[in-house]
C-alpha atoms as a printed R data frame, in Angstrom:
    type eleno elety resid chain resno       x      y       z
1   ATOM     1    CA   MET     A     1 -10.988 42.656 -13.289
2   ATOM     2    CA   PRO     A     2 -10.818 40.983  -9.839
3   ATOM     3    CA   ASN     A     3 -13.496 41.650  -7.276
4   ATOM     4    CA   ASN     A     4 -11.699 43.416  -4.415
5   ATOM     5    CA   ARG     A     5 -14.288 42.901  -1.690
6   ATOM     6    CA   LEU     A     6 -13.367 42.832   1.989
7   ATOM     7    CA   TYR     A     7 -16.000 40.218   2.814
8   ATOM     8    CA   PRO     A     8 -17.247 37.387   0.535
9   ATOM     9    CA   GLU     A     9 -20.880 38.223   1.275
10  ATOM    10    CA   ASP     A    10 -20.343 41.602  -0.418
11  ATOM    11    CA   ASP     A    11 -20.626 39.879  -3.793
12  ATOM    12    CA   ASN     A    12 -24.406 39.617  -3.475
13  ATOM    13    CA   THR     A    13 -25.418 42.696  -1.534
14  ATOM    14    CA   GLY     A    14 -27.903 43.933  -4.105
15  ATOM    15    CA   ALA     A    15 -25.974 47.209  -4.252
16  ATOM    16    CA   SER     A    16 -26.009 49.475  -7.275
17  ATOM    17    CA   SER     A    17 -24.338 48.043 -10.373
18  ATOM    18    CA   ASN     A    18 -22.087 51.092 -10.856
19  ATOM    19    CA   ASN     A    19 -18.531 49.717 -10.988
20  ATOM    20    CA   LEU     A    20 -19.104 46.895  -8.499
21  ATOM    21    CA   ASP     A    21 -15.720 45.438  -9.411
22  ATOM    22    CA   CYS     A    22 -13.999 48.752  -8.753
23  ATOM    23    CA   THR     A    23 -13.767 48.787  -4.972
24  ATOM    24    CA   TYR     A    24 -10.864 49.768  -2.768
25  ATOM    25    CA   ASP     A    25  -9.069 46.746  -1.330
26  ATOM    26    CA   ASN     A    26  -9.379 47.949   2.248
27  ATOM    27    CA   TRP     A    27  -8.086 45.167   4.481
28  ATOM    28    CA   ASP     A    28  -6.720 47.662   7.006
29  ATOM    29    CA   PHE     A    29 -10.146 49.080   7.845
30  ATOM    30    CA   ALA     A    30 -12.527 47.025   9.987
31  ATOM    31    CA   SER     A    31 -15.333 49.558   9.858
32  ATOM    32    CA   SER     A    32 -18.188 48.765   7.489
33  ATOM    33    CA   TYR     A    33 -18.030 52.445   6.488
34  ATOM    34    CA   PHE     A    34 -15.005 51.631   4.309
35  ATOM    35    CA   ARG     A    35 -16.297 48.357   2.820
36  ATOM    36    CA   ASN     A    36 -17.306 49.602  -0.639
37  ATOM    37    CA   VAL     A    37 -15.299 52.723  -1.340
38  ATOM    38    CA   PRO     A    38 -15.105 53.317  -5.127
39  ATOM    39    CA   TYR     A    39 -11.770 54.284  -6.592
40  ATOM    40    CA   ASN     A    40 -10.268 55.263  -9.922
41  ATOM    41    CA   ASP     A    41  -7.372 52.926 -10.731
42  ATOM    42    CA   VAL     A    42  -5.076 54.598 -13.258
43  ATOM    43    CA   PHE     A    43  -3.228 51.333 -13.903
44  ATOM    44    CA   ASP     A    44  -6.110 49.242 -15.318
45  ATOM    45    CA   GLU     A    45  -5.907 45.472 -15.688
46  ATOM    46    CA   ASN     A    46  -7.525 45.724 -19.135
47  ATOM    47    CA   GLU     A    47  -6.485 48.449 -21.538
48  ATOM    48    CA   ASN     A    48 -10.048 48.611 -22.895
49  ATOM    49    CA   ASP     A    49 -11.614 49.133 -19.450
50  ATOM    50    CA   PHE     A    50 -12.911 52.688 -19.519
51  ATOM    51    CA   ARG     A    51 -14.324 54.827 -16.747
52  ATOM    52    CA   ALA     A    52 -14.823 58.494 -17.565
53  ATOM    53    CA   ASP     A    53 -15.918 59.783 -14.164
54  ATOM    54    CA   LEU     A    54 -12.424 60.935 -13.091
55  ATOM    55    CA   PRO     A    55  -9.175 61.623 -14.965
56  ATOM    56    CA   GLN     A    56  -7.486 58.442 -16.024
57  ATOM    57    CA   ALA     A    57  -4.745 57.631 -18.478
58  ATOM    58    CA   SER     A    58  -4.996 54.873 -21.060
59  ATOM    59    CA   MET     A    59  -2.596 52.320 -19.639
60  ATOM    60    CA   GLY     A    60  -1.966 49.947 -22.526
61  ATOM    61    CA   VAL     A    61   0.801 47.733 -21.180
62  ATOM    62    CA   LYS     A    62   0.713 49.148 -17.653
63  ATOM    63    CA   GLN     A    63   2.154 52.534 -18.678
64  ATOM    64    CA   MET     A    64   0.396 55.731 -17.717
65  ATOM    65    CA   GLU     A    65   0.665 59.072 -19.430
66  ATOM    66    CA   LEU     A    66   2.867 61.148 -17.150
67  ATOM    67    CA   LYS     A    67   1.316 64.599 -17.072
68  ATOM    68    CA   ASP     A    68  -0.208 66.989 -14.546
69  ATOM    69    CA   TYR     A    69  -3.654 65.628 -13.648
70  ATOM    70    CA   GLY     A    70  -4.463 68.320 -11.054
71  ATOM    71    CA   PRO     A    71  -6.542 69.736  -9.672
72  ATOM    72    CA   LEU     A    72  -9.076 66.944 -10.395
73  ATOM    73    CA   PRO     A    73  -9.231 63.896  -8.081
74  ATOM    74    CA   LEU     A    74  -6.707 61.183  -8.948
75  ATOM    75    CA   VAL     A    75  -5.736 57.775  -7.594
76  ATOM    76    CA   VAL     A    76  -2.436 56.435  -8.887
77  ATOM    77    CA   ASN     A    77   0.060 53.707  -8.052
78  ATOM    78    CA   ILE     A    78   2.798 56.178  -7.084
79  ATOM    79    CA   ASP     A    79   5.476 53.463  -7.032
80  ATOM    80    CA   LYS     A    80   4.795 52.484 -10.666
81  ATOM    81    CA   ALA     A    81   4.464 56.089 -11.834
82  ATOM    82    CA   THR     A    82   7.717 57.104 -10.105
83  ATOM    83    CA   LYS     A    83   9.668 54.174 -11.534
84  ATOM    84    CA   GLN     A    84   8.213 54.783 -15.022
85  ATOM    85    CA   ASN     A    85   9.334 58.435 -15.058
86  ATOM    86    CA   THR     A    86  12.585 59.066 -16.962
87  ATOM    87    CA   SER     A    87  12.523 62.879 -16.886
88  ATOM    88    CA   PHE     A    88  14.468 64.858 -14.320
89  ATOM    89    CA   ARG     A    89  11.191 66.352 -13.056
90  ATOM    90    CA   THR     A    90   7.541 65.813 -14.040
91  ATOM    91    CA   ALA     A    91   4.618 67.428 -12.228
92  ATOM    92    CA   LEU     A    92   2.036 64.671 -11.703
93  ATOM    93    CA   TRP     A    93  -0.582 66.616  -9.754
94  ATOM    94    CA   THR     A    94  -0.853 70.304  -8.893
95  ATOM    95    CA   GLY     A    95  -3.654 71.556  -6.671
96  ATOM    96    CA   GLY     A    96  -4.281 74.789  -4.856
97  ATOM    97    CA   HIS     A    97  -2.307 73.812  -1.751
98  ATOM    98    CA   LEU     A    98  -0.168 70.805  -2.715
99  ATOM    99    CA   GLN     A    99   1.915 69.474  -5.609
100 ATOM   100    CA   VAL     A   100   3.328 66.019  -6.450
101 ATOM   101    CA   THR     A   101   6.334 65.731  -8.766
102 ATOM   102    CA   LEU     A   102   8.241 62.679 -10.021
103 ATOM   103    CA   MET     A   103  12.026 62.826 -10.389
104 ATOM   104    CA   SER     A   104  14.702 60.661 -11.983
105 ATOM   105    CA   ILE     A   105  18.256 61.593 -10.921
106 ATOM   106    CA   ASN     A   106  21.045 60.180 -13.093
107 ATOM   107    CA   VAL     A   107  23.934 58.182 -11.624
108 ATOM   108    CA   GLY     A   108  26.404 60.542  -9.921
109 ATOM   109    CA   ASP     A   109  24.082 63.538 -10.356
110 ATOM   110    CA   ASP     A   110  22.039 65.385  -7.747
111 ATOM   111    CA   ILE     A   111  18.816 67.321  -7.308
112 ATOM   112    CA   GLY     A   112  20.856 70.484  -6.937
113 ATOM   113    CA   LEU     A   113  21.447 72.531  -3.799
114 ATOM   114    CA   GLU     A   114  18.250 74.511  -3.251
115 ATOM   115    CA   ILE     A   115  16.003 76.174  -0.696
116 ATOM   116    CA   HIS     A   116  12.245 76.764  -0.668
117 ATOM   117    CA   PRO     A   117  11.617 79.679   1.743
118 ATOM   118    CA   ASP     A   118   7.845 79.154   2.030
119 ATOM   119    CA   THR     A   119   7.385 75.507   1.019
120 ATOM   120    CA   ASP     A   120   7.669 72.353   3.113
121 ATOM   121    CA   GLN     A   121   8.786 69.342   1.085
122 ATOM   122    CA   PHE     A   122   8.430 65.570   1.431
123 ATOM   123    CA   ILE     A   123  10.591 63.277  -0.736
124 ATOM   124    CA   ARG     A   124  10.286 59.492  -0.877
125 ATOM   125    CA   ILE     A   125  12.800 57.225  -2.592
126 ATOM   126    CA   GLU     A   126  11.102 54.480  -4.613
127 ATOM   127    CA   ASP     A   127  14.238 53.068  -6.262
128 ATOM   128    CA   GLY     A   128  17.961 53.702  -5.822
129 ATOM   129    CA   GLN     A   129  20.161 55.205  -3.130
130 ATOM   130    CA   GLY     A   130  21.693 58.519  -2.233
131 ATOM   131    CA   ILE     A   131  23.084 60.914   0.338
132 ATOM   132    CA   VAL     A   132  20.778 63.557   1.802
133 ATOM   133    CA   ARG     A   133  22.363 66.822   2.943
134 ATOM   134    CA   MET     A   134  20.560 69.685   4.707
135 ATOM   135    CA   GLY     A   135  21.400 72.792   6.689
136 ATOM   136    CA   ARG     A   136  20.460 76.362   7.590
137 ATOM   137    CA   SER     A   137  22.923 77.832   5.095
138 ATOM   138    CA   LYS     A   138  24.283 76.565   1.786
139 ATOM   139    CA   ASP     A   139  27.806 76.730   3.219
140 ATOM   140    CA   ASN     A   140  26.924 74.698   6.307
141 ATOM   141    CA   LEU     A   141  25.012 71.521   5.441
142 ATOM   142    CA   ASP     A   142  25.446 70.007   8.904
143 ATOM   143    CA   PHE     A   143  22.813 67.278   8.467
144 ATOM   144    CA   GLN     A   144  23.743 64.222   6.389
145 ATOM   145    CA   ALA     A   145  22.110 60.803   6.034
146 ATOM   146    CA   ASN     A   146  22.171 57.846   3.658
147 ATOM   147    CA   ALA     A   147  18.813 56.904   2.165
148 ATOM   148    CA   SER     A   148  17.530 54.215  -0.191
149 ATOM   149    CA   ASP     A   149  14.325 52.451  -1.313
150 ATOM   150    CA   ASP     A   150  11.309 53.335   0.851
151 ATOM   151    CA   PHE     A   151  13.080 56.101   2.809
152 ATOM   152    CA   ALA     A   152  11.200 59.367   3.340
153 ATOM   153    CA   ILE     A   153  12.849 62.766   3.683
154 ATOM   154    CA   MET     A   154  11.089 65.719   5.308
155 ATOM   155    CA   ILE     A   155  12.491 69.159   4.462
156 ATOM   156    CA   PRO     A   156  11.175 72.147   6.431
157 ATOM   157    CA   ALA     A   157  10.627 75.421   4.566
158 ATOM   158    CA   GLY     A   158  13.746 77.584   4.625
159 ATOM   159    CA   THR     A   159  16.199 74.640   4.752
160 ATOM   160    CA   TRP     A   160  18.992 74.256   2.196
161 ATOM   161    CA   HIS     A   161  19.025 70.696   0.862
162 ATOM   162    CA   ASN     A   162  20.420 68.367  -1.772
163 ATOM   163    CA   ILE     A   163  20.184 64.668  -2.606
164 ATOM   164    CA   ILE     A   164  23.067 63.026  -4.470
165 ATOM   165    CA   ASN     A   165  22.620 59.734  -6.351
166 ATOM   166    CA   THR     A   166  25.362 57.418  -5.042
167 ATOM   167    CA   GLY     A   167  24.018 54.262  -6.702
168 ATOM   168    CA   ASN     A   168  24.631 52.577 -10.042
169 ATOM   169    CA   LYS     A   169  21.161 53.288 -11.505
170 ATOM   170    CA   PRO     A   170  18.868 56.324 -11.714
171 ATOM   171    CA   LEU     A   171  17.480 57.480  -8.368
172 ATOM   172    CA   LYS     A   172  13.660 57.466  -8.597
173 ATOM   173    CA   VAL     A   173  11.838 59.724  -6.143
174 ATOM   174    CA   TYR     A   174   8.570 61.548  -5.797
175 ATOM   175    CA   SER     A   175   8.272 64.862  -4.050
176 ATOM   176    CA   ILE     A   176   5.333 66.568  -2.370
177 ATOM   177    CA   TYR     A   177   5.403 70.350  -2.026
178 ATOM   178    CA   ALA     A   178   3.011 72.311   0.190
179 ATOM   179    CA   PRO     A   179   2.154 74.807  -1.178
180 ATOM   180    CA   PRO     A   180   2.990 74.030  -4.851
181 ATOM   181    CA   HIS     A   181   6.465 75.122  -5.915
182 ATOM   182    CA   HIS     A   182   6.598 74.565  -9.696
183 ATOM   183    CA   PRO     A   183   4.156 75.860 -12.335
184 ATOM   184    CA   ARG     A   184   1.299 73.499 -13.206
185 ATOM   185    CA   GLY     A   185   2.349 71.042 -15.937
186 ATOM   186    CA   THR     A   186   6.098 71.404 -15.323
187 ATOM   187    CA   VAL     A   187   8.265 68.874 -17.175
188 ATOM   188    CA   HIS     A   188  12.074 69.125 -17.107
189 ATOM   189    CA   VAL     A   189  13.379 66.324 -19.331
190 ATOM   190    CA   THR     A   190  16.909 67.061 -18.091
191 ATOM   191    CA   LYS     A   191  18.221 68.875 -15.041
192 ATOM   192    CA   PRO     A   192  17.826 72.649 -15.515
193 ATOM   193    CA   THR     A   193  21.098 74.560 -15.780
194 ATOM   194    CA   GLU     A   194  21.820 76.897 -12.916
């Protein structure tokens, strides 16, 4: 496993030997406070590398087990996890105040017109393209925008919304709900019928 140190001199600091090669690659932080922050990488370089301190899936060939890891701490490559997901909806992490789900929307399909009266929602597109529609009533979706890879969509509580896949491949998104919206461990292999 590579040594992800910010400064070369960190290799011989005499620090504790606990996971010295498991350090956050923190180039964006100049402060020495962030120089040796341990992390739990779910996508391990070596399938036999094992750390049991936090939940972690056996990756094998860079595949993680897609399941609800909450409410325990988790660090995950959300891009890889989102693109790996083939189910309509999979809860990846459910805590007391927040939930992360992965979604795969088939070509020509949509999330489904819905409203969450007490839940704000954040959706990020990792792969694909679509049309986002929102409004104060389901009969008046007066907000519309095109979105594709790396676009983020913020949906206030009480707003009707839908995302339609307009591309030629599955639309891969992850969604953050605050507070959680789906039961812990939710997996919908296909889109639920209305």
